[in-house]
C-alpha positions, 0 to 999 in steps of 0.5 A: 770150400773144396780144394782148388785144382788148376789145369794147364796146357802141357806142351812139347818141344822137338829135340834131337831125340824127338818130341818130349813134354815141356813142363812150362806154365805162365805164372803172373808175378806181382809187380807194383800191384799188377801181374806181369806174365813169365814162363816158368819151367816146373822143375822138380829137381829144384829146391827154390825158385830161380829167376834173373836179379831184374825180377827182384828189383821189380817186385820191389826188393832192395838188392844190396839187402837181400842175403847172399848164397851161391847156387850150384847146378849141374855145371858143379861150379855155382853162381852167386845169388840173393835170397828173397821172396817172389809174390806170385799167382798161378791160376786163381791161387796167389802165393809167395815162394822163396826164390834165388835172384841171380845176377844174370839176365840169362837166368831161367825162370824155374819154379822149384819145390818149395813153398809150390809142392808143400801146397799142391800135387803136381800131375803131368798127364800127357794123355790129356796133355795137361799140367794138373795142380791140385791143391791139398785139403 
């Protein structure tokens, strides 16, 4: 079977500096046997996926049983988080990624490198306005 290539639209957003690409993709999260869709930022600077706590409970993880850690971002202070795995689907491909769950409803939805870029090569093609994930053979 040939490697899978997933093409997704590359969106753009207005900023004080003008238009820039906005590498967010729709990802299906497996909840009770069905997929609910969320917009995730593809962040090659992030080690792991990150989502709000509520999603941990929706995918069936027991919050108190998840190992604790601390997530430090650009603000430098860090916030408490829990470690778990997130079952998801991008296009036709199902996978599970290591994930940091943050106890904040305002937490962003982020897909980091772990478990994604070991499996896929990421291409952001602004000319074609596409985000391409090519599965390694």
